[in-house]
PDB file of N, CA, C and O in Angstrom:
ATOM      1  N   MET A   1     -60.974  58.892  -4.228  1.00  0.00           N
ATOM      2  CA  MET A   1     -62.122  58.604  -4.975  1.00  0.00           C
ATOM      3  C   MET A   1     -62.428  56.879  -5.774  1.00  0.00           C
ATOM      4  O   MET A   1     -61.757  55.932  -6.184  1.00  0.00           O
ATOM      5  N   ALA A   2     -64.179  57.359  -5.614  1.00  0.00           N
ATOM      6  CA  ALA A   2     -64.148  55.503  -5.613  1.00  0.00           C
ATOM      7  C   ALA A   2     -63.783  54.996  -7.331  1.00  0.00           C
ATOM      8  O   ALA A   2     -63.416  53.875  -7.683  1.00  0.00           O
ATOM      9  N   ASN A   3     -64.039  56.307  -8.283  1.00  0.00           N
ATOM     10  CA  ASN A   3     -64.044  55.223  -9.390  1.00  0.00           C
ATOM     11  C   ASN A   3     -63.556  56.946 -10.338  1.00  0.00           C
ATOM     12  O   ASN A   3     -64.265  57.880 -10.715  1.00  0.00           O
ATOM     13  N   PRO A   4     -62.069  56.706 -10.424  1.00  0.00           N
ATOM     14  CA  PRO A   4     -61.547  57.890 -11.370  1.00  0.00           C
ATOM     15  C   PRO A   4     -61.809  57.959 -12.894  1.00  0.00           C
ATOM     16  O   PRO A   4     -61.596  58.995 -13.523  1.00  0.00           O
ATOM     17  N   LYS A   5     -62.222  56.958 -13.403  1.00  0.00           N
ATOM     18  CA  LYS A   5     -62.316  56.748 -14.897  1.00  0.00           C
ATOM     19  C   LYS A   5     -63.963  57.631 -14.783  1.00  0.00           C
ATOM     20  O   LYS A   5     -64.397  57.983 -15.880  1.00  0.00           O
ATOM     21  N   SER A   6     -64.546  57.861 -13.970  1.00  0.00           N
ATOM     22  CA  SER A   6     -65.577  59.073 -13.972  1.00  0.00           C
ATOM     23  C   SER A   6     -65.546  60.189 -13.707  1.00  0.00           C
ATOM     24  O   SER A   6     -66.495  60.868 -13.313  1.00  0.00           O
ATOM     25  N   VAL A   7     -64.197  60.608 -13.929  1.00  0.00           N
ATOM     26  CA  VAL A   7     -64.002  62.435 -13.226  1.00  0.00           C
ATOM     27  C   VAL A   7     -63.999  62.311 -15.376  1.00  0.00           C
ATOM     28  O   VAL A   7     -63.713  61.610 -16.347  1.00  0.00           O
ATOM     29  N   HIS A   8     -64.573  63.636 -14.905  1.00  0.00           N
ATOM     30  CA  HIS A   8     -64.500  64.640 -16.916  1.00  0.00           C
ATOM     31  C   HIS A   8     -62.980  64.823 -17.260  1.00  0.00           C
ATOM     32  O   HIS A   8     -62.020  65.346 -16.695  1.00  0.00           O
ATOM     33  N   ARG A   9     -63.211  64.095 -18.552  1.00  0.00           N
ATOM     34  CA  ARG A   9     -61.512  64.498 -19.010  1.00  0.00           C
ATOM     35  C   ARG A   9     -60.130  63.678 -18.271  1.00  0.00           C
ATOM     36  O   ARG A   9     -59.008  64.171 -18.161  1.00  0.00           O
ATOM     37  N   GLU A  10     -60.618  62.091 -17.739  1.00  0.00           N
ATOM     38  CA  GLU A  10     -60.745  61.510 -17.012  1.00  0.00           C
ATOM     39  C   GLU A  10     -59.312  61.172 -18.016  1.00  0.00           C
ATOM     40  O   GLU A  10     -58.557  61.974 -17.467  1.00  0.00           O
ATOM     41  N   PRO A  11     -58.495  60.554 -19.055  1.00  0.00           N
ATOM     42  CA  PRO A  11     -57.875  60.147 -19.894  1.00  0.00           C
ATOM     43  C   PRO A  11     -56.801  61.627 -20.474  1.00  0.00           C
ATOM     44  O   PRO A  11     -56.018  61.300 -21.367  1.00  0.00           O
ATOM     45  N   GLU A  12     -56.749  62.693 -20.170  1.00  0.00           N
ATOM     46  CA  GLU A  12     -55.729  63.959 -19.961  1.00  0.00           C
ATOM     47  C   GLU A  12     -55.204  63.703 -18.814  1.00  0.00           C
ATOM     48  O   GLU A  12     -53.991  63.496 -18.797  1.00  0.00           O
ATOM     49  N   ILE A  13     -56.250  63.625 -17.080  1.00  0.00           N
ATOM     50  CA  ILE A  13     -55.766  63.700 -16.195  1.00  0.00           C
ATOM     51  C   ILE A  13     -54.759  62.224 -16.172  1.00  0.00           C
ATOM     52  O   ILE A  13     -53.633  62.418 -15.715  1.00  0.00           O
ATOM     53  N   ARG A  14     -54.888  61.625 -16.359  1.00  0.00           N
ATOM     54  CA  ARG A  14     -53.954  60.369 -16.370  1.00  0.00           C
ATOM     55  C   ARG A  14     -52.996  60.056 -16.664  1.00  0.00           C
ATOM     56  O   ARG A  14     -52.145  59.517 -15.957  1.00  0.00           O
ATOM     57  N   LYS A  15     -52.929  60.378 -17.963  1.00  0.00           N
ATOM     58  CA  LYS A  15     -51.654  61.098 -18.749  1.00  0.00           C
ATOM     59  C   LYS A  15     -51.017  62.505 -18.196  1.00  0.00           C
ATOM     60  O   LYS A  15     -50.074  62.982 -18.827  1.00  0.00           O
ATOM     61  N   ILE A  16     -51.508  63.172 -17.045  1.00  0.00           N
ATOM     62  CA  ILE A  16     -51.087  64.550 -16.103  1.00  0.00           C
ATOM     63  C   ILE A  16     -50.361  63.212 -14.815  1.00  0.00           C
ATOM     64  O   ILE A  16     -49.345  63.353 -14.134  1.00  0.00           O
ATOM     65  N   TYR A  17     -51.224  62.106 -14.842  1.00  0.00           N
ATOM     66  CA  TYR A  17     -50.329  61.501 -13.197  1.00  0.00           C
ATOM     67  C   TYR A  17     -48.528  60.527 -13.751  1.00  0.00           C
ATOM     68  O   TYR A  17     -47.383  60.518 -13.298  1.00  0.00           O
ATOM     69  N   GLU A  18     -49.228  59.872 -14.903  1.00  0.00           N
ATOM     70  CA  GLU A  18     -47.854  59.493 -16.230  1.00  0.00           C
ATOM     71  C   GLU A  18     -46.782  59.910 -16.091  1.00  0.00           C
ATOM     72  O   GLU A  18     -45.770  59.316 -15.716  1.00  0.00           O
ATOM     73  N   GLU A  19     -46.978  61.366 -16.494  1.00  0.00           N
ATOM     74  CA  GLU A  19     -45.843  62.276 -16.905  1.00  0.00           C
ATOM     75  C   GLU A  19     -45.011  62.924 -15.413  1.00  0.00           C
ATOM     76  O   GLU A  19     -43.893  63.440 -15.409  1.00  0.00           O
ATOM     77  N   PHE A  20     -45.944  62.713 -14.169  1.00  0.00           N
ATOM     78  CA  PHE A  20     -45.440  63.103 -12.704  1.00  0.00           C
ATOM     79  C   PHE A  20     -44.731  62.182 -12.702  1.00  0.00           C
ATOM     80  O   PHE A  20     -43.519  62.156 -12.485  1.00  0.00           O
ATOM     81  N   LEU A  21     -45.619  61.131 -13.008  1.00  0.00           N
ATOM     82  CA  LEU A  21     -44.263  59.625 -11.998  1.00  0.00           C
ATOM     83  C   LEU A  21     -42.889  59.947 -12.216  1.00  0.00           C
ATOM     84  O   LEU A  21     -42.174  59.409 -11.371  1.00  0.00           O
ATOM     85  N   CYS A  22     -41.984  60.949 -13.433  1.00  0.00           N
ATOM     86  CA  CYS A  22     -40.780  60.571 -13.840  1.00  0.00           C
ATOM     87  C   CYS A  22     -40.546  62.472 -13.025  1.00  0.00           C
ATOM     88  O   CYS A  22     -39.488  63.101 -13.006  1.00  0.00           O
ATOM     89  N   HIS A  23     -41.674  62.858 -12.559  1.00  0.00           N
ATOM     90  CA  HIS A  23     -41.242  64.315 -11.431  1.00  0.00           C
ATOM     91  C   HIS A  23     -39.511  63.612 -10.707  1.00  0.00           C
ATOM     92  O   HIS A  23     -39.401  62.477 -10.243  1.00  0.00           O
ATOM     93  N   ARG A  24     -38.389  64.616 -10.797  1.00  0.00           N
ATOM     94  CA  ARG A  24     -37.536  64.462  -9.694  1.00  0.00           C
ATOM     95  C   ARG A  24     -37.764  63.991  -8.327  1.00  0.00           C
ATOM     96  O   ARG A  24     -37.084  63.124  -7.777  1.00  0.00           O
ATOM     97  N   SER A  25     -39.293  64.942  -7.528  1.00  0.00           N
ATOM     98  CA  SER A  25     -39.654  64.661  -6.415  1.00  0.00           C
ATOM     99  C   SER A  25     -40.300  63.307  -6.101  1.00  0.00           C
ATOM    100  O   SER A  25     -41.240  62.818  -6.728  1.00  0.00           O
ATOM    101  N   SER A  26     -39.497  62.610  -4.746  1.00  0.00           N
ATOM    102  CA  SER A  26     -40.661  61.166  -5.231  1.00  0.00           C
ATOM    103  C   SER A  26     -42.023  61.101  -3.913  1.00  0.00           C
ATOM    104  O   SER A  26     -42.747  60.145  -3.637  1.00  0.00           O
ATOM    105  N   ILE A  27     -41.991  62.729  -3.194  1.00  0.00           N
ATOM    106  CA  ILE A  27     -43.370  62.993  -3.091  1.00  0.00           C
ATOM    107  C   ILE A  27     -44.213  63.494  -3.998  1.00  0.00           C
ATOM    108  O   ILE A  27     -45.373  63.365  -3.607  1.00  0.00           O
ATOM    109  N   VAL A  28     -44.121  64.053  -5.129  1.00  0.00           N
ATOM    110  CA  VAL A  28     -45.104  63.821  -6.329  1.00  0.00           C
ATOM    111  C   VAL A  28     -44.787  62.826  -6.664  1.00  0.00           C
ATOM    112  O   VAL A  28     -45.841  62.540  -7.231  1.00  0.00           O
ATOM    113  N   GLN A  29     -44.004  61.734  -6.852  1.00  0.00           N
ATOM    114  CA  GLN A  29     -43.966  60.337  -7.427  1.00  0.00           C
ATOM    115  C   GLN A  29     -45.427  59.697  -6.709  1.00  0.00           C
ATOM    116  O   GLN A  29     -46.528  59.638  -7.257  1.00  0.00           O
ATOM    117  N   LYS A  30     -45.116  59.303  -5.501  1.00  0.00           N
ATOM    118  CA  LYS A  30     -45.579  59.057  -4.323  1.00  0.00           C
ATOM    119  C   LYS A  30     -47.600  59.387  -4.669  1.00  0.00           C
ATOM    120  O   LYS A  30     -48.451  58.620  -5.121  1.00  0.00           O
ATOM    121  N   ILE A  31     -47.652  60.120  -4.433  1.00  0.00           N
ATOM    122  CA  ILE A  31     -49.061  61.109  -4.879  1.00  0.00           C
ATOM    123  C   ILE A  31     -49.503  60.493  -6.255  1.00  0.00           C
ATOM    124  O   ILE A  31     -50.554  59.866  -6.393  1.00  0.00           O
ATOM    125  N   CYS A  32     -48.661  60.715  -7.190  1.00  0.00           N
ATOM    126  CA  CYS A  32     -49.401  60.271  -8.310  1.00  0.00           C
ATOM    127  C   CYS A  32     -49.212  58.528  -8.704  1.00  0.00           C
ATOM    128  O   CYS A  32     -49.433  57.827  -9.691  1.00  0.00           O
ATOM    129  N   LEU A  33     -48.875  58.397  -7.834  1.00  0.00           N
ATOM    130  CA  LEU A  33     -49.048  56.434  -7.935  1.00  0.00           C
ATOM    131  C   LEU A  33     -50.271  55.926  -7.119  1.00  0.00           C
ATOM    132  O   LEU A  33     -51.006  54.980  -7.403  1.00  0.00           O
ATOM    133  N   ASP A  34     -50.360  57.119  -5.579  1.00  0.00           N
ATOM    134  CA  ASP A  34     -51.506  57.021  -5.558  1.00  0.00           C
ATOM    135  C   ASP A  34     -52.596  56.954  -5.963  1.00  0.00           C
ATOM    136  O   ASP A  34     -53.524  56.238  -5.586  1.00  0.00           O
ATOM    137  N   CYS A  35     -52.528  57.985  -7.058  1.00  0.00           N
ATOM    138  CA  CYS A  35     -54.058  58.658  -7.819  1.00  0.00           C
ATOM    139  C   CYS A  35     -53.523  57.411  -9.207  1.00  0.00           C
ATOM    140  O   CYS A  35     -54.450  56.601  -9.239  1.00  0.00           O
ATOM    141  N   LEU A  36     -52.772  57.115  -9.961  1.00  0.00           N
ATOM    142  CA  LEU A  36     -52.843  55.610 -10.845  1.00  0.00           C
ATOM    143  C   LEU A  36     -53.689  54.533  -9.777  1.00  0.00           C
ATOM    144  O   LEU A  36     -54.860  54.278 -10.059  1.00  0.00           O
ATOM    145  N   LEU A  37     -53.199  54.044  -8.810  1.00  0.00           N
ATOM    146  CA  LEU A  37     -53.378  52.994  -8.005  1.00  0.00           C
ATOM    147  C   LEU A  37     -55.431  52.944  -7.685  1.00  0.00           C
ATOM    148  O   LEU A  37     -56.192  51.987  -7.544  1.00  0.00           O
ATOM    149  N   ASN A  38     -55.658  54.342  -7.682  1.00  0.00           N
ATOM    150  CA  ASN A  38     -57.041  54.118  -7.560  1.00  0.00           C
ATOM    151  C   ASN A  38     -57.520  53.512  -9.111  1.00  0.00           C
ATOM    152  O   ASN A  38     -58.717  53.227  -9.139  1.00  0.00           O
ATOM    153  N   TYR A  39     -56.899  53.313 -10.186  1.00  0.00           N
ATOM    154  CA  TYR A  39     -57.208  52.681 -10.972  1.00  0.00           C
ATOM    155  C   TYR A  39     -57.965  51.163 -10.760  1.00  0.00           C
ATOM    156  O   TYR A  39     -58.774  50.657 -11.538  1.00  0.00           O
ATOM    157  N   LYS A  40     -57.552  50.690  -9.707  1.00  0.00           N
ATOM    158  CA  LYS A  40     -57.612  49.406  -9.647  1.00  0.00           C
ATOM    159  C   LYS A  40     -56.978  48.724 -10.989  1.00  0.00           C
ATOM    160  O   LYS A  40     -57.956  48.260 -11.576  1.00  0.00           O
ATOM    161  N   MET A  41     -56.220  48.542 -11.482  1.00  0.00           N
ATOM    162  CA  MET A  41     -55.327  47.820 -12.290  1.00  0.00           C
ATOM    163  C   MET A  41     -55.263  46.277 -12.050  1.00  0.00           C
ATOM    164  O   MET A  41     -54.122  46.545 -11.674  1.00  0.00           O
ATOM    165  N   LYS A  42     -55.312  45.662 -11.981  1.00  0.00           N
ATOM    166  CA  LYS A  42     -55.411  44.421 -11.545  1.00  0.00           C
ATOM    167  C   LYS A  42     -54.014  43.613 -12.331  1.00  0.00           C
ATOM    168  O   LYS A  42     -53.704  42.670 -11.603  1.00  0.00           O
ATOM    169  N   ASP A  43     -53.152  43.675 -13.481  1.00  0.00           N
ATOM    170  CA  ASP A  43     -51.979  43.844 -13.256  1.00  0.00           C
ATOM    171  C   ASP A  43     -51.102  44.660 -12.486  1.00  0.00           C
ATOM    172  O   ASP A  43     -49.952  44.404 -12.130  1.00  0.00           O
ATOM    173  N   VAL A  44     -51.654  45.476 -12.314  1.00  0.00           N
ATOM    174  CA  VAL A  44     -50.299  46.357 -11.379  1.00  0.00           C
ATOM    175  C   VAL A  44     -50.665  45.929  -9.881  1.00  0.00           C
ATOM    176  O   VAL A  44     -49.650  45.913  -9.185  1.00  0.00           O
ATOM    177  N   GLU A  45     -51.770  45.595  -9.224  1.00  0.00           N
ATOM    178  CA  GLU A  45     -52.325  45.355  -8.239  1.00  0.00           C
ATOM    179  C   GLU A  45     -50.826  45.023  -7.292  1.00  0.00           C
ATOM    180  O   GLU A  45     -50.058  45.705  -6.613  1.00  0.00           O
ATOM    181  N   PRO A  46     -50.938  43.505  -7.711  1.00  0.00           N
ATOM    182  CA  PRO A  46     -49.636  42.670  -7.181  1.00  0.00           C
ATOM    183  C   PRO A  46     -48.276  43.119  -6.774  1.00  0.00           C
ATOM    184  O   PRO A  46     -47.497  42.570  -5.995  1.00  0.00           O
ATOM    185  N   TYR A  47     -48.086  44.662  -7.721  1.00  0.00           N
ATOM    186  CA  TYR A  47     -46.645  45.231  -7.423  1.00  0.00           C
ATOM    187  C   TYR A  47     -46.927  46.563  -6.821  1.00  0.00           C
ATOM    188  O   TYR A  47     -46.287  47.559  -7.159  1.00  0.00           O
ATOM    189  N   ARG A  48     -48.102  46.600  -5.720  1.00  0.00           N
ATOM    190  CA  ARG A  48     -48.500  48.028  -5.044  1.00  0.00           C
ATOM    191  C   ARG A  48     -46.983  48.242  -4.404  1.00  0.00           C
ATOM    192  O   ARG A  48     -46.161  49.097  -4.732  1.00  0.00           O
ATOM    193  N   ASP A  49     -46.836  47.026  -3.210  1.00  0.00           N
ATOM    194  CA  ASP A  49     -45.403  47.322  -2.417  1.00  0.00           C
ATOM    195  C   ASP A  49     -44.294  47.849  -3.106  1.00  0.00           C
ATOM    196  O   ASP A  49     -43.738  48.902  -2.791  1.00  0.00           O
ATOM    197  N   SER A  50     -43.881  46.924  -4.299  1.00  0.00           N
ATOM    198  CA  SER A  50     -42.581  46.960  -5.234  1.00  0.00           C
ATOM    199  C   SER A  50     -43.115  48.732  -5.521  1.00  0.00           C
ATOM    200  O   SER A  50     -42.222  49.549  -5.299  1.00  0.00           O
ATOM    201  N   LEU A  51     -44.054  49.130  -5.841  1.00  0.00           N
ATOM    202  CA  LEU A  51     -43.486  50.147  -7.081  1.00  0.00           C
ATOM    203  C   LEU A  51     -43.130  51.602  -5.860  1.00  0.00           C
ATOM    204  O   LEU A  51     -42.308  52.505  -6.022  1.00  0.00           O
ATOM    205  N   TYR A  52     -44.248  51.345  -4.462  1.00  0.00           N
ATOM    206  CA  TYR A  52     -44.155  52.345  -3.672  1.00  0.00           C
ATOM    207  C   TYR A  52     -42.369  52.104  -2.873  1.00  0.00           C
ATOM    208  O   TYR A  52     -42.132  52.994  -2.056  1.00  0.00           O
ATOM    209  N   ALA A  53     -41.591  51.402  -2.987  1.00  0.00           N
ATOM    210  CA  ALA A  53     -40.237  51.292  -2.560  1.00  0.00           C
ATOM    211  C   ALA A  53     -39.178  51.871  -3.568  1.00  0.00           C
ATOM    212  O   ALA A  53     -38.015  52.263  -3.468  1.00  0.00           O
ATOM    213  N   LEU A  54     -40.043  51.757  -4.529  1.00  0.00           N
ATOM    214  CA  LEU A  54     -39.116  52.377  -5.440  1.00  0.00           C
ATOM    215  C   LEU A  54     -39.560  53.676  -6.444  1.00  0.00           C
ATOM    216  O   LEU A  54     -39.172  53.796  -7.606  1.00  0.00           O
ATOM    217  N   VAL A  55     -40.418  54.575  -5.768  1.00  0.00           N
ATOM    218  CA  VAL A  55     -40.494  56.253  -5.517  1.00  0.00           C
ATOM    219  C   VAL A  55     -40.244  56.175  -4.360  1.00  0.00           C
ATOM    220  O   VAL A  55     -41.139  56.700  -3.699  1.00  0.00           O
ATOM    221  N   ASP A  56     -39.607  55.850  -3.882  1.00  0.00           N
ATOM    222  CA  ASP A  56     -38.861  55.507  -1.980  1.00  0.00           C
ATOM    223  C   ASP A  56     -37.068  56.347  -1.991  1.00  0.00           C
ATOM    224  O   ASP A  56     -36.058  55.657  -1.854  1.00  0.00           O
ATOM    225  N   ASP A  57     -37.021  57.645  -2.148  1.00  0.00           N
ATOM    226  CA  ASP A  57     -35.554  57.470  -2.492  1.00  0.00           C
ATOM    227  C   ASP A  57     -34.573  56.798  -1.739  1.00  0.00           C
ATOM    228  O   ASP A  57     -33.393  56.676  -2.070  1.00  0.00           O
ATOM    229  N   LYS A  58     -35.426  56.100  -0.083  1.00  0.00           N
ATOM    230  CA  LYS A  58     -34.356  55.571   0.550  1.00  0.00           C
ATOM    231  C   LYS A  58     -34.283  53.923   0.587  1.00  0.00           C
ATOM    232  O   LYS A  58     -33.570  53.153   1.231  1.00  0.00           O
ATOM    233  N   THR A  59     -35.236  53.736  -0.299  1.00  0.00           N
ATOM    234  CA  THR A  59     -35.724  52.350  -0.946  1.00  0.00           C
ATOM    235  C   THR A  59     -35.252  52.001  -2.057  1.00  0.00           C
ATOM    236  O   THR A  59     -34.817  50.851  -2.102  1.00  0.00           O
ATOM    237  N   PHE A  60     -35.182  52.713  -3.121  1.00  0.00           N
ATOM    238  CA  PHE A  60     -35.189  52.609  -4.276  1.00  0.00           C
ATOM    239  C   PHE A  60     -34.046  51.346  -4.765  1.00  0.00           C
ATOM    240  O   PHE A  60     -34.472  50.255  -5.145  1.00  0.00           O
ATOM    241  N   ARG A  61     -32.406  51.685  -4.692  1.00  0.00           N
ATOM    242  CA  ARG A  61     -31.684  51.275  -5.038  1.00  0.00           C
ATOM    243  C   ARG A  61     -31.926  49.165  -4.589  1.00  0.00           C
ATOM    244  O   ARG A  61     -32.025  48.197  -5.342  1.00  0.00           O
ATOM    245  N   ASN A  62     -31.931  49.272  -3.176  1.00  0.00           N
ATOM    246  CA  ASN A  62     -32.395  48.308  -3.037  1.00  0.00           C
ATOM    247  C   ASN A  62     -32.999  47.340  -3.509  1.00  0.00           C
ATOM    248  O   ASN A  62     -32.606  46.222  -3.842  1.00  0.00           O
ATOM    249  N   HIS A  63     -34.533  48.084  -3.534  1.00  0.00           N
ATOM    250  CA  HIS A  63     -35.408  47.719  -4.040  1.00  0.00           C
ATOM    251  C   HIS A  63     -35.199  47.383  -6.129  1.00  0.00           C
ATOM    252  O   HIS A  63     -35.448  46.390  -6.811  1.00  0.00           O
ATOM    253  N   LEU A  64     -34.730  48.554  -6.431  1.00  0.00           N
ATOM    254  CA  LEU A  64     -34.611  47.965  -7.408  1.00  0.00           C
ATOM    255  C   LEU A  64     -33.876  47.074  -7.988  1.00  0.00           C
ATOM    256  O   LEU A  64     -34.285  46.923  -9.139  1.00  0.00           O
ATOM    257  N   ILE A  65     -32.786  46.256  -7.703  1.00  0.00           N
ATOM    258  CA  ILE A  65     -32.210  44.957  -6.970  1.00  0.00           C
ATOM    259  C   ILE A  65     -32.793  43.877  -7.167  1.00  0.00           C
ATOM    260  O   ILE A  65     -32.483  43.051  -8.026  1.00  0.00           O
ATOM    261  N   MET A  66     -33.919  43.779  -6.179  1.00  0.00           N
ATOM    262  CA  MET A  66     -35.205  42.669  -6.060  1.00  0.00           C
ATOM    263  C   MET A  66     -36.003  42.353  -6.852  1.00  0.00           C
ATOM    264  O   MET A  66     -36.667  41.333  -7.035  1.00  0.00           O
ATOM    265  N   PHE A  67     -35.913  43.327  -7.351  1.00  0.00           N
ATOM    266  CA  PHE A  67     -38.072  43.666  -8.239  1.00  0.00           C
ATOM    267  C   PHE A  67     -37.832  42.664  -9.356  1.00  0.00           C
ATOM    268  O   PHE A  67     -36.850  42.548 -10.089  1.00  0.00           O
ATOM    269  N   THR A  68     -38.993  41.951  -9.313  1.00  0.00           N
ATOM    270  CA  THR A  68     -39.518  41.289 -10.214  1.00  0.00           C
ATOM    271  C   THR A  68     -40.244  40.924 -10.818  1.00  0.00           C
ATOM    272  O   THR A  68     -40.607  39.889 -10.258  1.00  0.00           O
ATOM    273  N   ILE A  69     -40.909  41.073 -11.860  1.00  0.00           N
ATOM    274  CA  ILE A  69     -42.062  40.457 -13.199  1.00  0.00           C
ATOM    275  C   ILE A  69     -42.624  39.248 -13.246  1.00  0.00           C
ATOM    276  O   ILE A  69     -42.013  38.556 -14.061  1.00  0.00           O
ATOM    277  N   THR A  70     -43.147  38.912 -12.950  1.00  0.00           N
ATOM    278  CA  THR A  70     -44.455  37.532 -12.965  1.00  0.00           C
ATOM    279  C   THR A  70     -44.604  37.313 -14.583  1.00  0.00           C
ATOM    280  O   THR A  70     -44.397  38.340 -15.230  1.00  0.00           O
ATOM    281  N   SER A  71     -44.906  36.227 -15.286  1.00  0.00           N
ATOM    282  CA  SER A  71     -45.745  36.325 -16.678  1.00  0.00           C
ATOM    283  C   SER A  71     -46.842  35.489 -15.851  1.00  0.00           C
ATOM    284  O   SER A  71     -46.676  34.719 -14.905  1.00  0.00           O
ATOM    285  N   GLU A  72     -48.360  36.004 -16.702  1.00  0.00           N
ATOM    286  CA  GLU A  72     -49.601  35.513 -16.319  1.00  0.00           C
ATOM    287  C   GLU A  72     -49.812  34.450 -15.684  1.00  0.00           C
ATOM    288  O   GLU A  72     -50.633  34.302 -14.779  1.00  0.00           O
ATOM    289  N   ASP A  73     -48.773  33.319 -16.310  1.00  0.00           N
ATOM    290  CA  ASP A  73     -48.789  32.448 -15.774  1.00  0.00           C
ATOM    291  C   ASP A  73     -48.348  31.710 -14.379  1.00  0.00           C
ATOM    292  O   ASP A  73     -48.575  30.552 -14.029  1.00  0.00           O
ATOM    293  N   GLU A  74     -47.463  33.027 -13.518  1.00  0.00           N
ATOM    294  CA  GLU A  74     -46.398  32.315 -12.486  1.00  0.00           C
ATOM    295  C   GLU A  74     -47.387  33.024 -11.098  1.00  0.00           C
ATOM    296  O   GLU A  74     -47.227  32.880  -9.886  1.00  0.00           O
ATOM    297  N   GLN A  75     -48.837  34.128 -12.173  1.00  0.00           N
ATOM    298  CA  GLN A  75     -49.258  35.014 -10.629  1.00  0.00           C
ATOM    299  C   GLN A  75     -49.840  33.797  -9.502  1.00  0.00           C
ATOM    300  O   GLN A  75     -49.657  32.580  -9.464  1.00  0.00           O
ATOM    301  N   PRO A  76     -50.636  34.753  -8.606  1.00  0.00           N
ATOM    302  CA  PRO A  76     -51.053  33.579  -7.903  1.00  0.00           C
ATOM    303  C   PRO A  76     -52.389  33.525  -7.752  1.00  0.00           C
ATOM    304  O   PRO A  76     -52.907  32.574  -7.167  1.00  0.00           O
TER     305      PRO A  76
END
């Protein structure tokens, strides 16, 4: 979808995506993350790979230890 903000009742749909990020299934979490990343949020985009690693059961623990958030001053 090119512009998810143009969808009818978009705020409700986005809220559903965010709620399903807490789902037990990593497959559901990944699909919701895909949907949310379609919003092209500039503050989230630098963390795309890290977020995918966090929803993957195989890489979650290792990546959680290494995950860092930089301040606006430190971003490239």
